[in-house]
PDB file as gemmi writes it, atoms N, CA and C in Angstrom:
CRYST1    1.000    1.000    1.000  90.00  90.00  90.00 P 1                      
ATOM      1  N   UNK A   1       5.333  -2.985  16.251  1.00  0.00           N  
ATOM      2  CA  UNK A   1       6.371  -2.594  15.315  1.00  0.00           C  
ATOM      3  C   UNK A   1       6.291  -1.074  15.126  1.00  0.00           C  
ATOM      4  N   UNK A   2       7.420  -0.426  15.145  1.00  0.00           N  
ATOM      5  CA  UNK A   2       7.493   1.022  14.968  1.00  0.00           C  
ATOM      6  C   UNK A   2       7.076   1.410  13.545  1.00  0.00           C  
ATOM      7  N   UNK A   3       6.497   2.609  13.424  1.00  0.00           N  
ATOM      8  CA  UNK A   3       5.986   3.088  12.139  1.00  0.00           C  
ATOM      9  C   UNK A   3       7.056   3.046  11.048  1.00  0.00           C  
ATOM     10  N   UNK A   4       8.238   3.547  11.329  1.00  0.00           N  
ATOM     11  CA  UNK A   4       9.306   3.576  10.322  1.00  0.00           C  
ATOM     12  C   UNK A   4       9.683   2.171   9.885  1.00  0.00           C  
ATOM     13  N   UNK A   5       9.757   1.247  10.828  1.00  0.00           N  
ATOM     14  CA  UNK A   5      10.069  -0.143  10.488  1.00  0.00           C  
ATOM     15  C   UNK A   5       8.979  -0.741   9.607  1.00  0.00           C  
ATOM     16  N   UNK A   6       7.736  -0.469   9.961  1.00  0.00           N  
ATOM     17  CA  UNK A   6       6.613  -1.002   9.200  1.00  0.00           C  
ATOM     18  C   UNK A   6       6.611  -0.445   7.776  1.00  0.00           C  
ATOM     19  N   UNK A   7       6.819   0.872   7.642  1.00  0.00           N  
ATOM     20  CA  UNK A   7       6.871   1.472   6.299  1.00  0.00           C  
ATOM     21  C   UNK A   7       7.988   0.846   5.474  1.00  0.00           C  
ATOM     22  N   UNK A   8       9.160   0.702   6.082  1.00  0.00           N  
ATOM     23  CA  UNK A   8      10.294   0.129   5.358  1.00  0.00           C  
ATOM     24  C   UNK A   8      10.041  -1.312   4.954  1.00  0.00           C  
ATOM     25  N   UNK A   9       9.424  -2.079   5.836  1.00  0.00           N  
ATOM     26  CA  UNK A   9       9.098  -3.466   5.540  1.00  0.00           C  
ATOM     27  C   UNK A   9       8.139  -3.559   4.356  1.00  0.00           C  
ATOM     28  N   UNK A  10       7.113  -2.728   4.353  1.00  0.00           N  
ATOM     29  CA  UNK A  10       6.144  -2.717   3.252  1.00  0.00           C  
ATOM     30  C   UNK A  10       6.829  -2.294   1.952  1.00  0.00           C  
ATOM     31  N   UNK A  11       7.632  -1.250   2.012  1.00  0.00           N  
ATOM     32  CA  UNK A  11       8.325  -0.771   0.806  1.00  0.00           C  
ATOM     33  C   UNK A  11       9.234  -1.856   0.230  1.00  0.00           C  
ATOM     34  N   UNK A  12       9.955  -2.564   1.100  1.00  0.00           N  
ATOM     35  CA  UNK A  12      10.834  -3.642   0.639  1.00  0.00           C  
ATOM     36  C   UNK A  12      10.026  -4.766  -0.001  1.00  0.00           C  
ATOM     37  N   UNK A  13       8.921  -5.126   0.619  1.00  0.00           N  
ATOM     38  CA  UNK A  13       8.071  -6.197   0.073  1.00  0.00           C  
ATOM     39  C   UNK A  13       7.552  -5.814  -1.307  1.00  0.00           C  
ATOM     40  N   UNK A  14       7.079  -4.583  -1.442  1.00  0.00           N  
ATOM     41  CA  UNK A  14       6.564  -4.121  -2.737  1.00  0.00           C  
ATOM     42  C   UNK A  14       7.668  -4.077  -3.784  1.00  0.00           C  
ATOM     43  N   UNK A  15       8.846  -3.622  -3.393  1.00  0.00           N  
ATOM     44  CA  UNK A  15       9.975  -3.565  -4.325  1.00  0.00           C  
ATOM     45  C   UNK A  15      10.420  -4.971  -4.733  1.00  0.00           C  
ATOM     46  N   UNK A  16      10.394  -5.916  -3.781  1.00  0.00           N  
ATOM     47  CA  UNK A  16      10.791  -7.299  -4.076  1.00  0.00           C  
ATOM     48  C   UNK A  16       9.972  -7.887  -5.220  1.00  0.00           C  
ATOM     49  N   UNK A  17       8.680  -7.570  -5.245  1.00  0.00           N  
ATOM     50  CA  UNK A  17       7.800  -8.117  -6.286  1.00  0.00           C  
ATOM     51  C   UNK A  17       7.533  -7.132  -7.421  1.00  0.00           C  
ATOM     52  N   UNK A  18       8.366  -6.123  -7.514  1.00  0.00           N  
ATOM     53  CA  UNK A  18       8.345  -5.188  -8.650  1.00  0.00           C  
ATOM     54  C   UNK A  18       7.063  -4.383  -8.786  1.00  0.00           C  
ATOM     55  N   UNK A  19       6.563  -3.865  -7.669  1.00  0.00           N  
ATOM     56  CA  UNK A  19       5.414  -2.949  -7.728  1.00  0.00           C  
ATOM     57  C   UNK A  19       5.824  -1.717  -8.533  1.00  0.00           C  
ATOM     58  N   UNK A  20       4.867  -1.103  -9.186  1.00  0.00           N  
ATOM     59  CA  UNK A  20       5.119   0.082 -10.008  1.00  0.00           C  
ATOM     60  C   UNK A  20       4.632   1.338  -9.297  1.00  0.00           C  
ATOM     61  N   UNK A  21       5.311   2.445  -9.545  1.00  0.00           N  
ATOM     62  CA  UNK A  21       4.894   3.771  -9.075  1.00  0.00           C  
ATOM     63  C   UNK A  21       4.511   3.776  -7.595  1.00  0.00           C  
ATOM     64  N   UNK A  22       5.446   3.342  -6.759  1.00  0.00           N  
ATOM     65  CA  UNK A  22       5.209   3.307  -5.313  1.00  0.00           C  
ATOM     66  C   UNK A  22       5.243   4.726  -4.767  1.00  0.00           C  
ATOM     67  N   UNK A  23       4.242   5.045  -3.972  1.00  0.00           N  
ATOM     68  CA  UNK A  23       4.091   6.388  -3.413  1.00  0.00           C  
ATOM     69  C   UNK A  23       3.797   6.260  -1.922  1.00  0.00           C  
ATOM     70  N   UNK A  24       4.467   7.060  -1.119  1.00  0.00           N  
ATOM     71  CA  UNK A  24       4.246   7.057   0.330  1.00  0.00           C  
ATOM     72  C   UNK A  24       3.684   8.416   0.720  1.00  0.00           C  
ATOM     73  N   UNK A  25       2.500   8.412   1.340  1.00  0.00           N  
ATOM     74  CA  UNK A  25       1.861   9.655   1.762  1.00  0.00           C  
ATOM     75  C   UNK A  25       1.734   9.690   3.281  1.00  0.00           C  
ATOM     76  N   UNK A  26       2.218  10.761   3.891  1.00  0.00           N  
ATOM     77  CA  UNK A  26       2.057  10.970   5.331  1.00  0.00           C  
ATOM     78  C   UNK A  26       0.730  11.701   5.519  1.00  0.00           C  
ATOM     79  N   UNK A  27      -0.259  11.006   6.058  1.00  0.00           N  
ATOM     80  CA  UNK A  27      -1.595  11.584   6.214  1.00  0.00           C  
ATOM     81  C   UNK A  27      -1.971  11.770   7.690  1.00  0.00           C  
ATOM     82  N   UNK A  28      -0.994  11.667   8.577  1.00  0.00           N  
ATOM     83  CA  UNK A  28      -1.257  11.735  10.019  1.00  0.00           C  
ATOM     84  C   UNK A  28      -1.948  13.031  10.432  1.00  0.00           C  
ATOM     85  N   UNK A  29      -1.611  14.130   9.764  1.00  0.00           N  
ATOM     86  CA  UNK A  29      -2.209  15.424  10.109  1.00  0.00           C  
ATOM     87  C   UNK A  29      -3.588  15.620   9.464  1.00  0.00           C  
ATOM     88  N   UNK A  30      -3.947  14.728   8.546  1.00  0.00           N  
ATOM     89  CA  UNK A  30      -5.184  14.890   7.781  1.00  0.00           C  
ATOM     90  C   UNK A  30      -6.310  13.965   8.216  1.00  0.00           C  
ATOM     91  N   UNK A  31      -5.963  12.851   8.879  1.00  0.00           N  
ATOM     92  CA  UNK A  31      -6.980  11.868   9.268  1.00  0.00           C  
ATOM     93  C   UNK A  31      -6.533  11.104  10.500  1.00  0.00           C  
ATOM     94  N   UNK A  32      -7.496  10.593  11.236  1.00  0.00           N  
ATOM     95  CA  UNK A  32      -7.176   9.752  12.396  1.00  0.00           C  
ATOM     96  C   UNK A  32      -7.211   8.271  12.030  1.00  0.00           C  
ATOM     97  N   UNK A  33      -7.528   7.967  10.795  1.00  0.00           N  
ATOM     98  CA  UNK A  33      -7.650   6.580  10.348  1.00  0.00           C  
ATOM     99  C   UNK A  33      -6.298   5.879  10.293  1.00  0.00           C  
ATOM    100  N   UNK A  34      -5.284   6.567   9.801  1.00  0.00           N  
ATOM    101  CA  UNK A  34      -3.953   5.988   9.656  1.00  0.00           C  
ATOM    102  C   UNK A  34      -2.927   7.113   9.611  1.00  0.00           C  
ATOM    103  N   UNK A  35      -1.663   6.761   9.763  1.00  0.00           N  
ATOM    104  CA  UNK A  35      -0.593   7.752   9.672  1.00  0.00           C  
ATOM    105  C   UNK A  35      -0.006   7.830   8.264  1.00  0.00           C  
ATOM    106  N   UNK A  36       0.056   6.686   7.595  1.00  0.00           N  
ATOM    107  CA  UNK A  36       0.728   6.608   6.305  1.00  0.00           C  
ATOM    108  C   UNK A  36      -0.093   5.783   5.330  1.00  0.00           C  
ATOM    109  N   UNK A  37      -0.176   6.258   4.100  1.00  0.00           N  
ATOM    110  CA  UNK A  37      -0.755   5.470   3.017  1.00  0.00           C  
ATOM    111  C   UNK A  37       0.346   5.184   2.012  1.00  0.00           C  
ATOM    112  N   UNK A  38       0.428   3.929   1.624  1.00  0.00           N  
ATOM    113  CA  UNK A  38       1.367   3.534   0.583  1.00  0.00           C  
ATOM    114  C   UNK A  38       0.525   3.056  -0.593  1.00  0.00           C  
ATOM    115  N   UNK A  39       0.745   3.676  -1.730  1.00  0.00           N  
ATOM    116  CA  UNK A  39      -0.037   3.395  -2.927  1.00  0.00           C  
ATOM    117  C   UNK A  39       0.924   2.899  -4.009  1.00  0.00           C  
ATOM    118  N   UNK A  40       0.527   1.839  -4.698  1.00  0.00           N  
ATOM    119  CA  UNK A  40       1.356   1.352  -5.800  1.00  0.00           C  
ATOM    120  C   UNK A  40       0.465   0.689  -6.840  1.00  0.00           C  
ATOM    121  N   UNK A  41       1.059   0.404  -7.982  1.00  0.00           N  
ATOM    122  CA  UNK A  41       0.335  -0.255  -9.072  1.00  0.00           C  
ATOM    123  C   UNK A  41       0.921  -1.628  -9.326  1.00  0.00           C  
ATOM    124  N   UNK A  42       0.034  -2.533  -9.739  1.00  0.00           N  
ATOM    125  CA  UNK A  42       0.441  -3.845 -10.209  1.00  0.00           C  
ATOM    126  C   UNK A  42       0.191  -3.920 -11.702  1.00  0.00           C  
ATOM    127  N   UNK A  43       0.852  -4.839 -12.369  1.00  0.00           N  
ATOM    128  CA  UNK A  43       0.760  -4.911 -13.826  1.00  0.00           C  
ATOM    129  C   UNK A  43      -0.408  -5.758 -14.322  1.00  0.00           C  
ATOM    130  N   UNK A  44      -1.004  -6.553 -13.431  1.00  0.00           N  
ATOM    131  CA  UNK A  44      -2.144  -7.412 -13.784  1.00  0.00           C  
ATOM    132  C   UNK A  44      -2.917  -7.718 -12.505  1.00  0.00           C  
ATOM    133  N   UNK A  45      -4.088  -8.306 -12.650  1.00  0.00           N  
ATOM    134  CA  UNK A  45      -4.873  -8.695 -11.476  1.00  0.00           C  
ATOM    135  C   UNK A  45      -4.096  -9.664 -10.598  1.00  0.00           C  
ATOM    136  N   UNK A  46      -3.413 -10.579 -11.215  1.00  0.00           N  
ATOM    137  CA  UNK A  46      -2.597 -11.546 -10.469  1.00  0.00           C  
ATOM    138  C   UNK A  46      -1.463 -10.838  -9.720  1.00  0.00           C  
ATOM    139  N   UNK A  47      -0.846  -9.870 -10.357  1.00  0.00           N  
ATOM    140  CA  UNK A  47       0.240  -9.118  -9.720  1.00  0.00           C  
ATOM    141  C   UNK A  47      -0.284  -8.322  -8.523  1.00  0.00           C  
ATOM    142  N   UNK A  48      -1.440  -7.695  -8.671  1.00  0.00           N  
ATOM    143  CA  UNK A  48      -2.054  -6.943  -7.569  1.00  0.00           C  
ATOM    144  C   UNK A  48      -2.266  -7.867  -6.374  1.00  0.00           C  
ATOM    145  N   UNK A  49      -2.845  -9.025  -6.611  1.00  0.00           N  
ATOM    146  CA  UNK A  49      -3.097  -9.978  -5.532  1.00  0.00           C  
ATOM    147  C   UNK A  49      -1.796 -10.465  -4.909  1.00  0.00           C  
ATOM    148  N   UNK A  50      -0.811 -10.769  -5.741  1.00  0.00           N  
ATOM    149  CA  UNK A  50       0.482 -11.244  -5.236  1.00  0.00           C  
ATOM    150  C   UNK A  50       1.175 -10.199  -4.374  1.00  0.00           C  
ATOM    151  N   UNK A  51       1.106  -8.941  -4.787  1.00  0.00           N  
ATOM    152  CA  UNK A  51       1.715  -7.863  -4.004  1.00  0.00           C  
ATOM    153  C   UNK A  51       1.060  -7.761  -2.634  1.00  0.00           C  
ATOM    154  N   UNK A  52      -0.265  -7.768  -2.596  1.00  0.00           N  
ATOM    155  CA  UNK A  52      -0.978  -7.685  -1.318  1.00  0.00           C  
ATOM    156  C   UNK A  52      -0.665  -8.894  -0.442  1.00  0.00           C  
ATOM    157  N   UNK A  53      -0.668 -10.075  -1.021  1.00  0.00           N  
ATOM    158  CA  UNK A  53      -0.362 -11.291  -0.269  1.00  0.00           C  
ATOM    159  C   UNK A  53       1.049 -11.255   0.310  1.00  0.00           C  
ATOM    160  N   UNK A  54       1.993 -10.774  -0.470  1.00  0.00           N  
ATOM    161  CA  UNK A  54       3.387 -10.732  -0.031  1.00  0.00           C  
ATOM    162  C   UNK A  54       3.585  -9.726   1.096  1.00  0.00           C  
ATOM    163  N   UNK A  55       2.904  -8.588   1.018  1.00  0.00           N  
ATOM    164  CA  UNK A  55       2.959  -7.618   2.117  1.00  0.00           C  
ATOM    165  C   UNK A  55       2.452  -8.270   3.401  1.00  0.00           C  
ATOM    166  N   UNK A  56       1.327  -8.950   3.316  1.00  0.00           N  
ATOM    167  CA  UNK A  56       0.749  -9.625   4.483  1.00  0.00           C  
ATOM    168  C   UNK A  56       1.720 -10.667   5.029  1.00  0.00           C  
ATOM    169  N   UNK A  57       2.283 -11.457   4.144  1.00  0.00           N  
ATOM    170  CA  UNK A  57       3.234 -12.497   4.544  1.00  0.00           C  
ATOM    171  C   UNK A  57       4.436 -11.904   5.277  1.00  0.00           C  
ATOM    172  N   UNK A  58       5.026 -10.851   4.731  1.00  0.00           N  
ATOM    173  CA  UNK A  58       6.211 -10.230   5.324  1.00  0.00           C  
ATOM    174  C   UNK A  58       5.890  -9.577   6.674  1.00  0.00           C  
ATOM    175  N   UNK A  59       4.749  -8.921   6.768  1.00  0.00           N  
ATOM    176  CA  UNK A  59       4.367  -8.267   8.024  1.00  0.00           C  
ATOM    177  C   UNK A  59       4.131  -9.317   9.106  1.00  0.00           C  
ATOM    178  N   UNK A  60       3.405 -10.369   8.777  1.00  0.00           N  
ATOM    179  CA  UNK A  60       3.157 -11.432   9.752  1.00  0.00           C  
ATOM    180  C   UNK A  60       4.460 -12.088  10.193  1.00  0.00           C  
ATOM    181  N   UNK A  61       5.360 -12.335   9.244  1.00  0.00           N  
ATOM    182  CA  UNK A  61       6.644 -12.971   9.565  1.00  0.00           C  
ATOM    183  C   UNK A  61       7.491 -12.107  10.491  1.00  0.00           C  
ATOM    184  N   UNK A  62       7.268 -10.804  10.459  1.00  0.00           N  
ATOM    185  CA  UNK A  62       8.012  -9.870  11.308  1.00  0.00           C  
ATOM    186  C   UNK A  62       7.292  -9.591  12.625  1.00  0.00           C  
ATOM    187  N   UNK A  63       6.189 -10.283  12.857  1.00  0.00           N  
ATOM    188  CA  UNK A  63       5.454 -10.110  14.106  1.00  0.00           C  
ATOM    189  C   UNK A  63       4.410  -9.019  14.086  1.00  0.00           C  
ATOM    190  N   UNK A  64       4.157  -8.450  12.922  1.00  0.00           N  
ATOM    191  CA  UNK A  64       3.158  -7.387  12.799  1.00  0.00           C  
ATOM    192  C   UNK A  64       1.755  -7.950  12.676  1.00  0.00           C  
ATOM    193  N   UNK A  65       0.779  -7.075  12.784  1.00  0.00           N  
ATOM    194  CA  UNK A  65      -0.626  -7.469  12.721  1.00  0.00           C  
ATOM    195  C   UNK A  65      -1.300  -6.930  11.469  1.00  0.00           C  
ATOM    196  N   UNK A  66      -2.218  -7.727  10.948  1.00  0.00           N  
ATOM    197  CA  UNK A  66      -3.037  -7.323   9.808  1.00  0.00           C  
ATOM    198  C   UNK A  66      -4.425  -7.019  10.357  1.00  0.00           C  
ATOM    199  N   UNK A  67      -4.871  -5.782  10.219  1.00  0.00           N  
ATOM    200  CA  UNK A  67      -6.188  -5.408  10.732  1.00  0.00           C  
ATOM    201  C   UNK A  67      -7.304  -5.695   9.746  1.00  0.00           C  
ATOM    202  N   UNK A  68      -6.973  -5.713   8.456  1.00  0.00           N  
ATOM    203  CA  UNK A  68      -7.991  -5.984   7.452  1.00  0.00           C  
ATOM    204  C   UNK A  68      -7.407  -6.109   6.066  1.00  0.00           C  
ATOM    205  N   UNK A  69      -8.170  -6.796   5.212  1.00  0.00           N  
ATOM    206  CA  UNK A  69      -7.812  -6.954   3.801  1.00  0.00           C  
ATOM    207  C   UNK A  69      -9.088  -6.858   2.993  1.00  0.00           C  
ATOM    208  N   UNK A  70      -8.992  -6.185   1.862  1.00  0.00           N  
ATOM    209  CA  UNK A  70     -10.169  -6.006   0.999  1.00  0.00           C  
ATOM    210  C   UNK A  70      -9.756  -6.103  -0.463  1.00  0.00           C  
ATOM    211  N   UNK A  71     -10.686  -6.551  -1.298  1.00  0.00           N  
ATOM    212  CA  UNK A  71     -10.586  -6.402  -2.743  1.00  0.00           C  
ATOM    213  C   UNK A  71      -9.727  -7.369  -3.508  1.00  0.00           C  
ATOM    214  N   UNK A  72      -9.073  -8.288  -2.846  1.00  0.00           N  
ATOM    215  CA  UNK A  72      -8.145  -9.160  -3.571  1.00  0.00           C  
ATOM    216  C   UNK A  72      -8.847 -10.118  -4.534  1.00  0.00           C  
ATOM    217  N   UNK A  73     -10.062 -10.464  -4.240  1.00  0.00           N  
ATOM    218  CA  UNK A  73     -10.774 -11.431  -5.086  1.00  0.00           C  
ATOM    219  C   UNK A  73     -10.891 -10.923  -6.526  1.00  0.00           C  
ATOM    220  N   UNK A  74     -11.246  -9.651  -6.696  1.00  0.00           N  
ATOM    221  CA  UNK A  74     -11.382  -9.085  -8.031  1.00  0.00           C  
ATOM    222  C   UNK A  74     -10.022  -8.762  -8.645  1.00  0.00           C  
ATOM    223  N   UNK A  75      -9.067  -8.403  -7.822  1.00  0.00           N  
ATOM    224  CA  UNK A  75      -7.715  -8.166  -8.302  1.00  0.00           C  
ATOM    225  C   UNK A  75      -7.477  -6.824  -8.960  1.00  0.00           C  
ATOM    226  N   UNK A  76      -8.447  -5.924  -8.915  1.00  0.00           N  
ATOM    227  CA  UNK A  76      -8.232  -4.596  -9.492  1.00  0.00           C  
ATOM    228  C   UNK A  76      -7.682  -3.632  -8.450  1.00  0.00           C  
ATOM    229  N   UNK A  77      -8.076  -3.823  -7.193  1.00  0.00           N  
ATOM    230  CA  UNK A  77      -7.650  -2.949  -6.116  1.00  0.00           C  
ATOM    231  C   UNK A  77      -7.633  -3.774  -4.841  1.00  0.00           C  
ATOM    232  N   UNK A  78      -6.484  -3.889  -4.226  1.00  0.00           N  
ATOM    233  CA  UNK A  78      -6.369  -4.592  -2.953  1.00  0.00           C  
ATOM    234  C   UNK A  78      -5.935  -3.591  -1.894  1.00  0.00           C  
ATOM    235  N   UNK A  79      -6.552  -3.701  -0.732  1.00  0.00           N  
ATOM    236  CA  UNK A  79      -6.214  -2.835   0.384  1.00  0.00           C  
ATOM    237  C   UNK A  79      -5.758  -3.723   1.538  1.00  0.00           C  
ATOM    238  N   UNK A  80      -4.638  -3.359   2.156  1.00  0.00           N  
ATOM    239  CA  UNK A  80      -4.143  -4.057   3.333  1.00  0.00           C  
ATOM    240  C   UNK A  80      -4.027  -3.024   4.446  1.00  0.00           C  
ATOM    241  N   UNK A  81      -4.802  -3.225   5.514  1.00  0.00           N  
ATOM    242  CA  UNK A  81      -4.816  -2.306   6.654  1.00  0.00           C  
ATOM    243  C   UNK A  81      -3.889  -2.848   7.728  1.00  0.00           C  
ATOM    244  N   UNK A  82      -2.814  -2.113   7.987  1.00  0.00           N  
ATOM    245  CA  UNK A  82      -1.834  -2.490   8.995  1.00  0.00           C  
ATOM    246  C   UNK A  82      -1.912  -1.558  10.205  1.00  0.00           C  
ATOM    247  N   UNK A  83      -2.973  -0.788  10.287  1.00  0.00           N  
ATOM    248  CA  UNK A  83      -3.129   0.160  11.395  1.00  0.00           C  
ATOM    249  C   UNK A  83      -2.489   1.489  11.054  1.00  0.00           C  
ATOM    250  N   UNK A  84      -1.232   1.650  11.434  1.00  0.00           N  
ATOM    251  CA  UNK A  84      -0.523   2.900  11.164  1.00  0.00           C  
ATOM    252  C   UNK A  84      -0.198   3.091   9.685  1.00  0.00           C  
ATOM    253  N   UNK A  85      -0.276   2.012   8.930  1.00  0.00           N  
ATOM    254  CA  UNK A  85      -0.004   2.048   7.488  1.00  0.00           C  
ATOM    255  C   UNK A  85      -1.151   1.344   6.769  1.00  0.00           C  
ATOM    256  N   UNK A  86      -1.680   1.992   5.739  1.00  0.00           N  
ATOM    257  CA  UNK A  86      -2.670   1.368   4.869  1.00  0.00           C  
ATOM    258  C   UNK A  86      -2.056   1.284   3.476  1.00  0.00           C  
ATOM    259  N   UNK A  87      -2.086   0.082   2.904  1.00  0.00           N  
ATOM    260  CA  UNK A  87      -1.474  -0.164   1.598  1.00  0.00           C  
ATOM    261  C   UNK A  87      -2.572  -0.337   0.557  1.00  0.00           C  
ATOM    262  N   UNK A  88      -2.483   0.426  -0.526  1.00  0.00           N  
ATOM    263  CA  UNK A  88      -3.396   0.313  -1.664  1.00  0.00           C  
ATOM    264  C   UNK A  88      -2.590  -0.204  -2.852  1.00  0.00           C  
ATOM    265  N   UNK A  89      -3.004  -1.336  -3.412  1.00  0.00           N  
ATOM    266  CA  UNK A  89      -2.357  -1.881  -4.605  1.00  0.00           C  
ATOM    267  C   UNK A  89      -3.428  -1.919  -5.690  1.00  0.00           C  
ATOM    268  N   UNK A  90      -3.176  -1.226  -6.804  1.00  0.00           N  
ATOM    269  CA  UNK A  90      -4.207  -1.079  -7.826  1.00  0.00           C  
ATOM    270  C   UNK A  90      -3.664  -1.313  -9.234  1.00  0.00           C  
ATOM    271  N   UNK A  91      -4.562  -1.712 -10.102  1.00  0.00           N  
ATOM    272  CA  UNK A  91      -4.234  -1.685 -11.524  1.00  0.00           C  
ATOM    273  C   UNK A  91      -4.126  -0.223 -11.941  1.00  0.00           C  
ATOM    274  N   UNK A  92      -3.283   0.100 -12.906  1.00  0.00           N  
ATOM    275  CA  UNK A  92      -3.119   1.499 -13.312  1.00  0.00           C  
ATOM    276  C   UNK A  92      -4.428   2.204 -13.688  1.00  0.00           C  
ATOM    277  N   UNK A  93      -5.321   1.530 -14.415  1.00  0.00           N  
ATOM    278  CA  UNK A  93      -6.571   2.189 -14.821  1.00  0.00           C  
ATOM    279  C   UNK A  93      -7.442   2.511 -13.608  1.00  0.00           C  
ATOM    280  N   UNK A  94      -7.440   1.661 -12.601  1.00  0.00           N  
ATOM    281  CA  UNK A  94      -8.207   1.905 -11.378  1.00  0.00           C  
ATOM    282  C   UNK A  94      -7.561   3.028 -10.584  1.00  0.00           C  
ATOM    283  N   UNK A  95      -6.248   3.021 -10.520  1.00  0.00           N  
ATOM    284  CA  UNK A  95      -5.524   4.081  -9.811  1.00  0.00           C  
ATOM    285  C   UNK A  95      -5.776   5.440 -10.453  1.00  0.00           C  
ATOM    286  N   UNK A  96      -5.754   5.484 -11.766  1.00  0.00           N  
ATOM    287  CA  UNK A  96      -6.046   6.737 -12.478  1.00  0.00           C  
ATOM    288  C   UNK A  96      -7.474   7.202 -12.216  1.00  0.00           C  
ATOM    289  N   UNK A  97      -8.407   6.261 -12.217  1.00  0.00           N  
ATOM    290  CA  UNK A  97      -9.818   6.600 -12.028  1.00  0.00           C  
ATOM    291  C   UNK A  97     -10.080   7.183 -10.634  1.00  0.00           C  
ATOM    292  N   UNK A  98      -9.574   6.531  -9.591  1.00  0.00           N  
ATOM    293  CA  UNK A  98      -9.850   6.979  -8.228  1.00  0.00           C  
ATOM    294  C   UNK A  98      -8.909   8.087  -7.738  1.00  0.00           C  
ATOM    295  N   UNK A  99      -7.735   8.161  -8.300  1.00  0.00           N  
ATOM    296  CA  UNK A  99      -6.781   9.260  -8.027  1.00  0.00           C  
ATOM    297  C   UNK A  99      -6.627   9.578  -6.539  1.00  0.00           C  
ATOM    298  N   UNK A 100      -6.299   8.570  -5.772  1.00  0.00           N  
ATOM    299  CA  UNK A 100      -6.156   8.757  -4.324  1.00  0.00           C  
ATOM    300  C   UNK A 100      -5.113   9.827  -4.004  1.00  0.00           C  
ATOM    301  N   UNK A 101      -4.038   9.861  -4.767  1.00  0.00           N  
ATOM    302  CA  UNK A 101      -3.004  10.871  -4.517  1.00  0.00           C  
ATOM    303  C   UNK A 101      -3.586  12.278  -4.570  1.00  0.00           C  
ATOM    304  N   UNK A 102      -4.409  12.525  -5.569  1.00  0.00           N  
ATOM    305  CA  UNK A 102      -5.006  13.857  -5.709  1.00  0.00           C  
ATOM    306  C   UNK A 102      -6.108  14.090  -4.680  1.00  0.00           C  
ATOM    307  N   UNK A 103      -6.743  13.012  -4.237  1.00  0.00           N  
ATOM    308  CA  UNK A 103      -7.772  13.129  -3.213  1.00  0.00           C  
ATOM    309  C   UNK A 103      -7.207  13.766  -1.946  1.00  0.00           C  
ATOM    310  N   UNK A 104      -5.990  13.357  -1.595  1.00  0.00           N  
ATOM    311  CA  UNK A 104      -5.350  13.916  -0.394  1.00  0.00           C  
ATOM    312  C   UNK A 104      -4.689  15.255  -0.682  1.00  0.00           C  
ATOM    313  N   UNK A 105      -4.569  15.627  -1.973  1.00  0.00           N  
ATOM    314  CA  UNK A 105      -4.062  16.939  -2.392  1.00  0.00           C  
ATOM    315  C   UNK A 105      -2.787  17.328  -1.662  1.00  0.00           C  
ATOM    316  N   UNK A 106      -1.803  16.459  -1.772  1.00  0.00           N  
ATOM    317  CA  UNK A 106      -0.538  16.736  -1.092  1.00  0.00           C  
ATOM    318  C   UNK A 106       0.610  16.160  -1.895  1.00  0.00           C  
ATOM    319  N   UNK A 107       1.803  16.615  -1.569  1.00  0.00           N  
ATOM    320  CA  UNK A 107       2.990  16.067  -2.209  1.00  0.00           C  
ATOM    321  C   UNK A 107       3.374  14.798  -1.494  1.00  0.00           C  
ATOM    322  N   UNK A 108       3.874  13.810  -2.248  1.00  0.00           N  
ATOM    323  CA  UNK A 108       4.287  12.558  -1.622  1.00  0.00           C  
ATOM    324  C   UNK A 108       5.492  12.746  -0.714  1.00  0.00           C  
ATOM    325  N   UNK A 109       5.543  11.947   0.329  1.00  0.00           N  
ATOM    326  CA  UNK A 109       6.681  11.930   1.212  1.00  0.00           C  
ATOM    327  C   UNK A 109       7.887  11.360   0.478  1.00  0.00           C  
ATOM    328  N   UNK A 110       7.601  10.336  -0.337  1.00  0.00           N  
ATOM    329  CA  UNK A 110       8.651   9.697  -1.114  1.00  0.00           C  
ATOM    330  C   UNK A 110       8.005   9.010  -2.298  1.00  0.00           C  
ATOM    331  N   UNK A 111       8.642   9.097  -3.441  1.00  0.00           N  
ATOM    332  CA  UNK A 111       8.153   8.411  -4.640  1.00  0.00           C  
ATOM    333  C   UNK A 111       9.261   7.532  -5.161  1.00  0.00           C  
ATOM    334  N   UNK A 112       8.925   6.291  -5.492  1.00  0.00           N  
ATOM    335  CA  UNK A 112       9.880   5.340  -6.007  1.00  0.00           C  
ATOM    336  C   UNK A 112       9.371   4.867  -7.357  1.00  0.00           C  
ATOM    337  N   UNK A 113      10.171   5.017  -8.389  1.00  0.00           N  
ATOM    338  CA  UNK A 113       9.734   4.624  -9.737  1.00  0.00           C  
ATOM    339  C   UNK A 113       9.788   3.153  -9.964  1.00  0.00           C  
TER     340      UNK A 113                                                      
END                                                                             
């Protein structure tokens, strides 16, 4: 699946389940790990898990591959590794604490409220 298609698919999945503060970061020039990071917040542990599960479901249904999943059991921070795209779904307090956006010290490619 092409990068743009994958990003759009993830964004649609997150929007479908009402993810909060969705942020897309182009990190291709900063790391070889991934090209894009998508960061969003969930309103509860259950919401965080549901968002991650739905992203996985939509990507698989579209023929995409899931390289890894982490953190869903606790529900504070879930990570879905799609290769070219890594998705971070966090509770707001965890997102504030780790401040991934500031870690990369860059402006977002796109922000969706």
